[in-house]
ZAPAKE-109267 format. One record per residue (C-alpha): residue in three letters; y, x, z; residue number from 1. Coordinates in Angstrom, 1 decimal. Example, Ala and Ser with C-alpha at 12.3 -4.5 7.8 and 13.67 -1.06 7.14 Angstrom:
<r><rest>ALA</rest><north>-4.5</north><east>12.3</east><up>7.8</up><nr>1</nr></r>
<r><rest>SER</rest><north>-1.1</north><east>13.7</east><up>7.1</up><nr>2</nr></r>
END
This chain:
<r><rest>MET</rest><north>82.7</north><east>219.2</east><up>-56.0</up><nr>1</nr></r>
<r><rest>ASP</rest><north>81.0</north><east>215.9</east><up>-55.6</up><nr>2</nr></r>
<r><rest>ASP</rest><north>82.5</north><east>213.7</east><up>-52.9</up><nr>3</nr></r>
<r><rest>ASN</rest><north>79.2</north><east>211.7</east><up>-52.8</up><nr>4</nr></r>
<r><rest>LEU</rest><north>77.3</north><east>214.6</east><up>-51.3</up><nr>5</nr></r>
<r><rest>THR</rest><north>76.9</north><east>214.9</east><up>-47.5</up><nr>6</nr></r>
<r><rest>PHE</rest><north>78.7</north><east>217.7</east><up>-45.9</up><nr>7</nr></r>
<r><rest>GLU</rest><north>75.5</north><east>219.6</east><up>-45.4</up><nr>8</nr></r>
<r><rest>GLN</rest><north>74.6</north><east>219.3</east><up>-49.1</up><nr>9</nr></r>
<r><rest>TRP</rest><north>78.1</north><east>220.2</east><up>-50.2</up><nr>10</nr></r>
<r><rest>TYR</rest><north>78.1</north><east>223.3</east><up>-47.9</up><nr>11</nr></r>
<r><rest>GLN</rest><north>74.8</north><east>224.5</east><up>-49.3</up><nr>12</nr></r>
<r><rest>ASP</rest><north>76.1</north><east>224.3</east><up>-52.8</up><nr>13</nr></r>
<r><rest>LEU</rest><north>79.0</north><east>226.6</east><up>-52.0</up><nr>14</nr></r>
<r><rest>THR</rest><north>78.9</north><east>230.2</east><up>-53.1</up><nr>15</nr></r>
<r><rest>ALA</rest><north>78.9</north><east>232.9</east><up>-50.4</up><nr>16</nr></r>
<r><rest>LYS</rest><north>82.6</north><east>233.5</east><up>-51.2</up><nr>17</nr></r>
<r><rest>GLU</rest><north>83.5</north><east>229.8</east><up>-50.9</up><nr>18</nr></r>
<r><rest>GLN</rest><north>81.6</north><east>229.6</east><up>-47.5</up><nr>19</nr></r>
<r><rest>GLU</rest><north>83.6</north><east>232.6</east><up>-46.3</up><nr>20</nr></r>
<r><rest>MET</rest><north>86.8</north><east>231.0</east><up>-47.5</up><nr>21</nr></r>
<r><rest>MET</rest><north>86.0</north><east>227.8</east><up>-45.6</up><nr>22</nr></r>
<r><rest>ARG</rest><north>85.3</north><east>229.7</east><up>-42.4</up><nr>23</nr></r>
<r><rest>ARG</rest><north>88.5</north><east>231.8</east><up>-42.7</up><nr>24</nr></r>
<r><rest>GLY</rest><north>90.6</north><east>228.7</east><up>-43.5</up><nr>25</nr></r>
<r><rest>CYS</rest><north>89.1</north><east>226.8</east><up>-40.6</up><nr>26</nr></r>
<r><rest>ARG</rest><north>89.9</north><east>229.7</east><up>-38.2</up><nr>27</nr></r>
<r><rest>ILE</rest><north>93.5</north><east>229.7</east><up>-39.5</up><nr>28</nr></r>
<r><rest>LEU</rest><north>94.0</north><east>225.9</east><up>-39.1</up><nr>29</nr></r>
<r><rest>LEU</rest><north>92.5</north><east>225.8</east><up>-35.6</up><nr>30</nr></r>
<r><rest>SER</rest><north>94.5</north><east>228.8</east><up>-34.4</up><nr>31</nr></r>
<r><rest>ARG</rest><north>97.9</north><east>228.1</east><up>-36.0</up><nr>32</nr></r>
<r><rest>THR</rest><north>97.7</north><east>224.5</east><up>-37.3</up><nr>33</nr></r>
<r><rest>PHE</rest><north>98.9</north><east>225.2</east><up>-40.9</up><nr>34</nr></r>
<r><rest>LEU</rest><north>97.6</north><east>226.5</east><up>-44.2</up><nr>35</nr></r>
<r><rest>ILE</rest><north>100.5</north><east>227.4</east><up>-46.5</up><nr>36</nr></r>
<r><rest>LYS</rest><north>100.3</north><east>227.5</east><up>-50.3</up><nr>37</nr></r>
<r><rest>ALA</rest><north>103.2</north><east>230.0</east><up>-50.4</up><nr>38</nr></r>
<r><rest>LYS</rest><north>101.3</north><east>232.4</east><up>-48.1</up><nr>39</nr></r>
<r><rest>GLU</rest><north>97.5</north><east>231.7</east><up>-48.7</up><nr>40</nr></r>
<r><rest>ARG</rest><north>97.4</north><east>230.3</east><up>-52.2</up><nr>41</nr></r>
<r><rest>GLU</rest><north>93.6</north><east>230.7</east><up>-52.8</up><nr>42</nr></r>
<r><rest>LEU</rest><north>92.7</north><east>229.2</east><up>-49.4</up><nr>43</nr></r>
<r><rest>PHE</rest><north>95.1</north><east>226.3</east><up>-49.9</up><nr>44</nr></r>
<r><rest>GLY</rest><north>93.6</north><east>225.6</east><up>-53.3</up><nr>45</nr></r>
<r><rest>PHE</rest><north>90.0</north><east>225.5</east><up>-51.9</up><nr>46</nr></r>
<r><rest>PHE</rest><north>90.9</north><east>223.1</east><up>-49.0</up><nr>47</nr></r>
<r><rest>ALA</rest><north>93.1</north><east>220.9</east><up>-51.3</up><nr>48</nr></r>
<r><rest>ARG</rest><north>90.1</north><east>220.5</east><up>-53.7</up><nr>49</nr></r>
<r><rest>ASN</rest><north>87.7</north><east>219.6</east><up>-50.9</up><nr>50</nr></r>
<r><rest>THR</rest><north>89.8</north><east>217.4</east><up>-48.6</up><nr>51</nr></r>
<r><rest>SER</rest><north>87.2</north><east>214.7</east><up>-48.0</up><nr>52</nr></r>
<r><rest>HIS</rest><north>84.5</north><east>217.2</east><up>-46.9</up><nr>53</nr></r>
<r><rest>MET</rest><north>86.9</north><east>219.1</east><up>-44.7</up><nr>54</nr></r>
<r><rest>GLU</rest><north>87.9</north><east>215.8</east><up>-43.1</up><nr>55</nr></r>
<r><rest>THR</rest><north>84.3</north><east>215.3</east><up>-42.3</up><nr>56</nr></r>
<r><rest>TYR</rest><north>84.1</north><east>218.8</east><up>-40.7</up><nr>57</nr></r>
<r><rest>PHE</rest><north>87.1</north><east>218.4</east><up>-38.5</up><nr>58</nr></r>
<r><rest>ALA</rest><north>86.5</north><east>214.7</east><up>-37.4</up><nr>59</nr></r>
<r><rest>PRO</rest><north>84.1</north><east>215.5</east><up>-34.6</up><nr>60</nr></r>
<r><rest>MET</rest><north>86.7</north><east>217.9</east><up>-33.1</up><nr>61</nr></r>
<r><rest>GLY</rest><north>89.3</north><east>215.0</east><up>-33.0</up><nr>62</nr></r>
<r><rest>TYR</rest><north>91.4</north><east>216.2</east><up>-35.9</up><nr>63</nr></r>
<r><rest>THR</rest><north>92.5</north><east>214.8</east><up>-39.3</up><nr>64</nr></r>
<r><rest>MET</rest><north>93.3</north><east>217.2</east><up>-42.0</up><nr>65</nr></r>
<r><rest>PHE</rest><north>96.6</north><east>216.3</east><up>-43.6</up><nr>66</nr></r>
<r><rest>LEU</rest><north>97.5</north><east>217.5</east><up>-47.2</up><nr>67</nr></r>
<r><rest>GLU</rest><north>101.1</north><east>217.6</east><up>-48.2</up><nr>68</nr></r>
<r><rest>ARG</rest><north>101.0</north><east>218.7</east><up>-51.8</up><nr>69</nr></r>
<r><rest>ASP</rest><north>104.8</north><east>218.6</east><up>-52.5</up><nr>70</nr></r>
<r><rest>TYR</rest><north>105.4</north><east>221.1</east><up>-49.7</up><nr>71</nr></r>
<r><rest>GLY</rest><north>102.3</north><east>223.1</east><up>-50.2</up><nr>72</nr></r>
<r><rest>ILE</rest><north>101.0</north><east>222.5</east><up>-46.7</up><nr>73</nr></r>
<r><rest>ILE</rest><north>97.7</north><east>221.6</east><up>-45.1</up><nr>74</nr></r>
<r><rest>MET</rest><north>97.8</north><east>220.9</east><up>-41.4</up><nr>75</nr></r>
<r><rest>LEU</rest><north>95.6</north><east>219.5</east><up>-38.6</up><nr>76</nr></r>
<r><rest>ARG</rest><north>96.7</north><east>216.3</east><up>-36.8</up><nr>77</nr></r>
<r><rest>ASP</rest><north>95.3</north><east>214.8</east><up>-33.6</up><nr>78</nr></r>
<r><rest>ARG</rest><north>93.5</north><east>211.5</east><up>-34.2</up><nr>79</nr></r>
<r><rest>GLN</rest><north>95.4</north><east>209.8</east><up>-31.4</up><nr>80</nr></r>
<r><rest>GLU</rest><north>94.8</north><east>206.2</east><up>-32.4</up><nr>81</nr></r>
<r><rest>GLU</rest><north>91.1</north><east>206.6</east><up>-33.0</up><nr>82</nr></r>
<r><rest>LYS</rest><north>90.7</north><east>208.4</east><up>-29.6</up><nr>83</nr></r>
<r><rest>VAL</rest><north>92.5</north><east>205.6</east><up>-27.8</up><nr>84</nr></r>
<r><rest>GLU</rest><north>90.1</north><east>203.1</east><up>-29.3</up><nr>85</nr></r>
<r><rest>ALA</rest><north>87.1</north><east>205.2</east><up>-28.6</up><nr>86</nr></r>
<r><rest>GLN</rest><north>88.4</north><east>206.3</east><up>-25.1</up><nr>87</nr></r>
<r><rest>GLU</rest><north>87.8</north><east>209.9</east><up>-26.0</up><nr>88</nr></r>
<r><rest>THR</rest><north>89.6</north><east>212.9</east><up>-24.6</up><nr>89</nr></r>
<r><rest>ALA</rest><north>92.4</north><east>213.9</east><up>-27.0</up><nr>90</nr></r>
<r><rest>ALA</rest><north>92.1</north><east>217.3</east><up>-28.6</up><nr>91</nr></r>
<r><rest>VAL</rest><north>95.8</north><east>218.1</east><up>-28.3</up><nr>92</nr></r>
<r><rest>ASN</rest><north>97.2</north><east>220.2</east><up>-31.2</up><nr>93</nr></r>
<r><rest>LYS</rest><north>100.5</north><east>221.1</east><up>-29.6</up><nr>94</nr></r>
<r><rest>LYS</rest><north>102.5</north><east>224.1</east><up>-28.6</up><nr>95</nr></r>
<r><rest>ILE</rest><north>105.2</north><east>223.8</east><up>-25.9</up><nr>96</nr></r>
<r><rest>PHE</rest><north>108.1</north><east>226.0</east><up>-26.9</up><nr>97</nr></r>
<r><rest>SER</rest><north>110.6</north><east>227.5</east><up>-24.5</up><nr>98</nr></r>
<r><rest>ILE</rest><north>114.3</north><east>226.8</east><up>-24.7</up><nr>99</nr></r>
<r><rest>ARG</rest><north>114.9</north><east>230.0</east><up>-26.6</up><nr>100</nr></r>
<r><rest>GLU</rest><north>112.1</north><east>229.3</east><up>-29.0</up><nr>101</nr></r>
<r><rest>SER</rest><north>113.2</north><east>225.7</east><up>-29.6</up><nr>102</nr></r>
<r><rest>VAL</rest><north>116.7</north><east>226.5</east><up>-30.5</up><nr>103</nr></r>
<r><rest>ILE</rest><north>115.7</north><east>229.3</east><up>-32.9</up><nr>104</nr></r>
<r><rest>TYR</rest><north>113.2</north><east>227.0</east><up>-34.4</up><nr>105</nr></r>
<r><rest>CYS</rest><north>115.9</north><east>224.4</east><up>-35.0</up><nr>106</nr></r>
<r><rest>ALA</rest><north>118.3</north><east>227.0</east><up>-36.5</up><nr>107</nr></r>
<r><rest>LEU</rest><north>115.6</north><east>228.2</east><up>-38.9</up><nr>108</nr></r>
<r><rest>ALA</rest><north>114.7</north><east>224.7</east><up>-39.9</up><nr>109</nr></r>
<r><rest>TRP</rest><north>118.4</north><east>223.9</east><up>-40.7</up><nr>110</nr></r>
<r><rest>ILE</rest><north>118.6</north><east>227.1</east><up>-42.8</up><nr>111</nr></r>
<r><rest>PHE</rest><north>115.5</north><east>226.1</east><up>-44.7</up><nr>112</nr></r>
<r><rest>MET</rest><north>116.7</north><east>222.6</east><up>-45.4</up><nr>113</nr></r>
<r><rest>ASP</rest><north>120.0</north><east>224.0</east><up>-46.6</up><nr>114</nr></r>
<r><rest>ARG</rest><north>118.4</north><east>226.4</east><up>-49.1</up><nr>115</nr></r>
<r><rest>MET</rest><north>115.1</north><east>224.8</east><up>-50.2</up><nr>116</nr></r>
<r><rest>GLY</rest><north>116.5</north><east>223.1</east><up>-53.4</up><nr>117</nr></r>
<r><rest>SER</rest><north>114.0</north><east>221.3</east><up>-55.6</up><nr>118</nr></r>
<r><rest>SER</rest><north>111.1</north><east>223.7</east><up>-55.1</up><nr>119</nr></r>
<r><rest>LEU</rest><north>109.8</north><east>222.3</east><up>-51.8</up><nr>120</nr></r>
<r><rest>ASP</rest><north>106.7</north><east>224.5</east><up>-51.5</up><nr>121</nr></r>
<r><rest>ARG</rest><north>108.4</north><east>227.9</east><up>-51.7</up><nr>122</nr></r>
<r><rest>ALA</rest><north>109.0</north><east>230.4</east><up>-49.0</up><nr>123</nr></r>
<r><rest>ILE</rest><north>112.7</north><east>231.3</east><up>-48.4</up><nr>124</nr></r>
<r><rest>PRO</rest><north>113.6</north><east>234.9</east><up>-47.4</up><nr>125</nr></r>
<r><rest>ILE</rest><north>116.8</north><east>235.4</east><up>-45.4</up><nr>126</nr></r>
<r><rest>ARG</rest><north>118.5</north><east>238.3</east><up>-43.6</up><nr>127</nr></r>
<r><rest>PRO</rest><north>118.6</north><east>238.1</east><up>-39.8</up><nr>128</nr></r>
<r><rest>ASP</rest><north>122.4</north><east>237.8</east><up>-39.8</up><nr>129</nr></r>
<r><rest>VAL</rest><north>122.0</north><east>234.4</east><up>-41.4</up><nr>130</nr></r>
<r><rest>LEU</rest><north>120.2</north><east>233.3</east><up>-38.3</up><nr>131</nr></r>
<r><rest>THR</rest><north>122.9</north><east>234.8</east><up>-36.2</up><nr>132</nr></r>
<r><rest>ARG</rest><north>125.6</north><east>232.8</east><up>-37.9</up><nr>133</nr></r>
<r><rest>THR</rest><north>123.6</north><east>229.6</east><up>-37.7</up><nr>134</nr></r>
<r><rest>LEU</rest><north>123.2</north><east>230.1</east><up>-33.9</up><nr>135</nr></r>
<r><rest>GLU</rest><north>126.9</north><east>230.6</east><up>-33.6</up><nr>136</nr></r>
<r><rest>GLN</rest><north>127.5</north><east>227.3</east><up>-35.5</up><nr>137</nr></r>
<r><rest>PHE</rest><north>125.4</north><east>225.7</east><up>-32.8</up><nr>138</nr></r>
<r><rest>GLY</rest><north>127.9</north><east>227.1</east><up>-30.3</up><nr>139</nr></r>
<r><rest>ILE</rest><north>125.4</north><east>229.6</east><up>-28.8</up><nr>140</nr></r>
<r><rest>GLY</rest><north>126.9</north><east>232.9</east><up>-29.8</up><nr>141</nr></r>
<r><rest>ALA</rest><north>123.6</north><east>234.7</east><up>-29.6</up><nr>142</nr></r>
<r><rest>GLY</rest><north>122.5</north><east>237.2</east><up>-32.2</up><nr>143</nr></r>
<r><rest>PHE</rest><north>121.4</north><east>240.7</east><up>-32.7</up><nr>144</nr></r>
<r><rest>ARG</rest><north>124.6</north><east>242.3</east><up>-31.3</up><nr>145</nr></r>
<r><rest>THR</rest><north>123.0</north><east>243.7</east><up>-28.1</up><nr>146</nr></r>
<r><rest>GLU</rest><north>119.6</north><east>245.1</east><up>-27.3</up><nr>147</nr></r>
<r><rest>PHE</rest><north>119.2</north><east>242.3</east><up>-24.7</up><nr>148</nr></r>
<r><rest>ASN</rest><north>119.7</north><east>239.5</east><up>-27.2</up><nr>149</nr></r>
<r><rest>LYS</rest><north>117.8</north><east>241.2</east><up>-30.0</up><nr>150</nr></r>
<r><rest>THR</rest><north>114.8</north><east>241.7</east><up>-27.8</up><nr>151</nr></r>
<r><rest>GLN</rest><north>114.7</north><east>238.1</east><up>-26.6</up><nr>152</nr></r>
<r><rest>ILE</rest><north>115.1</north><east>236.7</east><up>-30.2</up><nr>153</nr></r>
<r><rest>ALA</rest><north>112.5</north><east>239.1</east><up>-31.5</up><nr>154</nr></r>
<r><rest>ASP</rest><north>110.1</north><east>237.7</east><up>-28.8</up><nr>155</nr></r>
<r><rest>ALA</rest><north>110.9</north><east>234.1</east><up>-29.8</up><nr>156</nr></r>
<r><rest>LEU</rest><north>110.4</north><east>234.9</east><up>-33.5</up><nr>157</nr></r>
<r><rest>LYS</rest><north>107.0</north><east>236.4</east><up>-32.7</up><nr>158</nr></r>
<r><rest>SER</rest><north>105.9</north><east>233.2</east><up>-31.0</up><nr>159</nr></r>
<r><rest>LEU</rest><north>107.1</north><east>231.1</east><up>-34.0</up><nr>160</nr></r>
<r><rest>GLN</rest><north>105.3</north><east>233.5</east><up>-36.4</up><nr>161</nr></r>
<r><rest>ARG</rest><north>102.0</north><east>232.8</east><up>-34.7</up><nr>162</nr></r>
<r><rest>PHE</rest><north>102.2</north><east>229.2</east><up>-36.1</up><nr>163</nr></r>
<r><rest>SER</rest><north>103.2</north><east>230.2</east><up>-39.6</up><nr>164</nr></r>
<r><rest>LEU</rest><north>106.7</north><east>228.9</east><up>-39.2</up><nr>165</nr></r>
<r><rest>VAL</rest><north>108.4</north><east>232.2</east><up>-40.0</up><nr>166</nr></r>
<r><rest>GLU</rest><north>107.4</north><east>235.7</east><up>-40.9</up><nr>167</nr></r>
<r><rest>VAL</rest><north>109.3</north><east>238.8</east><up>-39.8</up><nr>168</nr></r>
<r><rest>LYS</rest><north>109.0</north><east>241.6</east><up>-42.3</up><nr>169</nr></r>
<r><rest>GLY</rest><north>110.2</north><east>244.8</east><up>-40.8</up><nr>170</nr></r>
<r><rest>THR</rest><north>111.9</north><east>245.4</east><up>-37.4</up><nr>171</nr></r>
<r><rest>LEU</rest><north>115.0</north><east>243.4</east><up>-36.2</up><nr>172</nr></r>
<r><rest>GLY</rest><north>118.0</north><east>245.6</east><up>-36.4</up><nr>173</nr></r>
<r><rest>ASP</rest><north>116.7</north><east>247.6</east><up>-39.4</up><nr>174</nr></r>
<r><rest>GLU</rest><north>118.6</north><east>247.3</east><up>-42.6</up><nr>175</nr></r>
<r><rest>GLU</rest><north>115.5</north><east>246.3</east><up>-44.5</up><nr>176</nr></r>
<r><rest>CYS</rest><north>114.4</north><east>243.5</east><up>-42.1</up><nr>177</nr></r>
<r><rest>VAL</rest><north>113.8</north><east>240.1</east><up>-43.7</up><nr>178</nr></r>
<r><rest>LEU</rest><north>112.8</north><east>236.7</east><up>-42.2</up><nr>179</nr></r>
<r><rest>VAL</rest><north>110.6</north><east>234.6</east><up>-44.4</up><nr>180</nr></r>
<r><rest>LEU</rest><north>110.9</north><east>230.9</east><up>-43.7</up><nr>181</nr></r>
<r><rest>TYR</rest><north>108.1</north><east>228.5</east><up>-44.6</up><nr>182</nr></r>
<r><rest>PRO</rest><north>108.1</north><east>224.7</east><up>-45.3</up><nr>183</nr></r>
<r><rest>THR</rest><north>106.1</north><east>224.3</east><up>-42.1</up><nr>184</nr></r>
<r><rest>LEU</rest><north>109.4</north><east>224.4</east><up>-40.3</up><nr>185</nr></r>
<r><rest>LEU</rest><north>110.0</north><east>220.8</east><up>-41.5</up><nr>186</nr></r>
<r><rest>PHE</rest><north>106.8</north><east>219.5</east><up>-39.9</up><nr>187</nr></r>
<r><rest>GLY</rest><north>107.0</north><east>220.5</east><up>-36.3</up><nr>188</nr></r>
<r><rest>LEU</rest><north>110.2</north><east>218.5</east><up>-35.4</up><nr>189</nr></r>
<r><rest>ASP</rest><north>111.8</north><east>215.9</east><up>-37.6</up><nr>190</nr></r>
<r><rest>LEU</rest><north>115.5</north><east>215.8</east><up>-38.3</up><nr>191</nr></r>
<r><rest>LYS</rest><north>116.3</north><east>213.3</east><up>-35.6</up><nr>192</nr></r>
<r><rest>SER</rest><north>114.3</north><east>215.3</east><up>-33.1</up><nr>193</nr></r>
<r><rest>MET</rest><north>116.3</north><east>218.4</east><up>-34.0</up><nr>194</nr></r>
<r><rest>GLU</rest><north>119.6</north><east>216.6</east><up>-33.6</up><nr>195</nr></r>
<r><rest>LYS</rest><north>118.6</north><east>215.2</east><up>-30.3</up><nr>196</nr></r>
<r><rest>LEU</rest><north>117.3</north><east>218.5</east><up>-29.1</up><nr>197</nr></r>
<r><rest>ILE</rest><north>120.5</north><east>220.3</east><up>-29.9</up><nr>198</nr></r>
<r><rest>SER</rest><north>122.7</north><east>217.6</east><up>-28.3</up><nr>199</nr></r>
<r><rest>GLN</rest><north>120.7</north><east>217.3</east><up>-25.2</up><nr>200</nr></r>
<r><rest>LYS</rest><north>119.9</north><east>221.0</east><up>-24.6</up><nr>201</nr></r>
<r><rest>LYS</rest><north>123.1</north><east>222.6</east><up>-25.7</up><nr>202</nr></r>
<r><rest>ASP</rest><north>124.3</north><east>223.4</east><up>-22.1</up><nr>203</nr></r>
<r><rest>SER</rest><north>120.9</north><east>224.9</east><up>-21.4</up><nr>204</nr></r>
<r><rest>TYR</rest><north>121.1</north><east>227.0</east><up>-24.5</up><nr>205</nr></r>
<r><rest>LEU</rest><north>124.6</north><east>228.2</east><up>-23.7</up><nr>206</nr></r>
<r><rest>ALA</rest><north>123.5</north><east>229.2</east><up>-20.2</up><nr>207</nr></r>
<r><rest>TYR</rest><north>120.4</north><east>230.9</east><up>-21.5</up><nr>208</nr></r>
<r><rest>PHE</rest><north>122.1</north><east>232.9</east><up>-24.2</up><nr>209</nr></r>
<r><rest>ALA</rest><north>125.1</north><east>233.8</east><up>-22.0</up><nr>210</nr></r>
<r><rest>GLY</rest><north>122.6</north><east>236.4</east><up>-20.6</up><nr>211</nr></r>
<r><rest>ALA</rest><north>123.1</north><east>239.5</east><up>-18.6</up><nr>212</nr></r>
<r><rest>PRO</rest><north>123.8</north><east>243.1</east><up>-19.8</up><nr>213</nr></r>
<r><rest>ALA</rest><north>121.0</north><east>244.9</east><up>-21.5</up><nr>214</nr></r>
<r><rest>GLY</rest><north>118.1</north><east>245.8</east><up>-19.1</up><nr>215</nr></r>
<r><rest>SER</rest><north>119.1</north><east>243.4</east><up>-16.3</up><nr>216</nr></r>
<r><rest>GLU</rest><north>118.3</north><east>239.9</east><up>-15.3</up><nr>217</nr></r>
<r><rest>SER</rest><north>120.9</north><east>237.5</east><up>-13.9</up><nr>218</nr></r>
<r><rest>ASP</rest><north>120.3</north><east>234.5</east><up>-11.7</up><nr>219</nr></r>
<r><rest>GLN</rest><north>121.5</north><east>232.3</east><up>-14.6</up><nr>220</nr></r>
<r><rest>GLU</rest><north>118.8</north><east>233.7</east><up>-16.9</up><nr>221</nr></r>
<r><rest>THR</rest><north>116.1</north><east>233.2</east><up>-14.3</up><nr>222</nr></r>
<r><rest>GLU</rest><north>117.1</north><east>229.6</east><up>-13.8</up><nr>223</nr></r>
<r><rest>ALA</rest><north>117.1</north><east>229.1</east><up>-17.6</up><nr>224</nr></r>
<r><rest>ASP</rest><north>113.6</north><east>230.5</east><up>-17.8</up><nr>225</nr></r>
<r><rest>GLU</rest><north>112.4</north><east>228.1</east><up>-15.1</up><nr>226</nr></r>
<r><rest>ALA</rest><north>114.0</north><east>225.2</east><up>-16.9</up><nr>227</nr></r>
<r><rest>SER</rest><north>112.2</north><east>226.2</east><up>-20.1</up><nr>228</nr></r>
<r><rest>ASP</rest><north>108.8</north><east>226.1</east><up>-18.4</up><nr>229</nr></r>
<r><rest>GLU</rest><north>109.4</north><east>222.9</east><up>-16.5</up><nr>230</nr></r>
<r><rest>GLU</rest><north>111.8</north><east>220.5</east><up>-18.3</up><nr>231</nr></r>
<r><rest>GLY</rest><north>113.6</north><east>222.4</east><up>-21.1</up><nr>232</nr></r>
<r><rest>SER</rest><north>110.6</north><east>222.9</east><up>-23.4</up><nr>233</nr></r>
<r><rest>GLU</rest><north>109.7</north><east>221.0</east><up>-26.5</up><nr>234</nr></r>
<r><rest>ASP</rest><north>106.4</north><east>219.9</east><up>-27.9</up><nr>235</nr></r>
<r><rest>PHE</rest><north>105.4</north><east>221.2</east><up>-31.4</up><nr>236</nr></r>
<r><rest>GLU</rest><north>102.8</north><east>219.3</east><up>-33.2</up><nr>237</nr></r>
END
């Protein structure tokens, strides 16, 4: 495609299939921030080939489209500096995760970094018990051992899955269940942020995952939920 064309000229030159790919890719980026080569190879290729025109498309919304070829990721970023200069209202592209979601996010990211090797853009499948062992290394002791913990962790994974950070294939507790980890895990929180998160929030995690018997709610759990909404949550961007 010719980068000298205006966006309107470029769009008119697209085939019907390409126009549909653009619309579908934009919906994905606006709803979950990321396009992943390992998951949406054709869409990733289209957007990677047409970066300048897609930048033009997203600019009025307050976003910059960022292409990370090595990791096979395209993501939207908030144009904070430009908005400050123009005194515009920021289009915030963030998700505030609860304590439970934040610690599971960090555990999955650590697993991904440990296993990614030289192929940075690949998805990494793991068994759920790998996540269990990693949580135990954090000193949390949570896992899929009781229905109570399994349900809570399943809910957290469902939230992370909405942003293409992980994909749950199957049902937790089933022998065939697999968690697919994506390189996007490395772009929500950097390594220093993860270390800070674990060190600062460990007591909250311990309290949260201490939990009550299956089917009941303790005062401790309720307090942890309130903390996650008010001061224990983390920004994802």
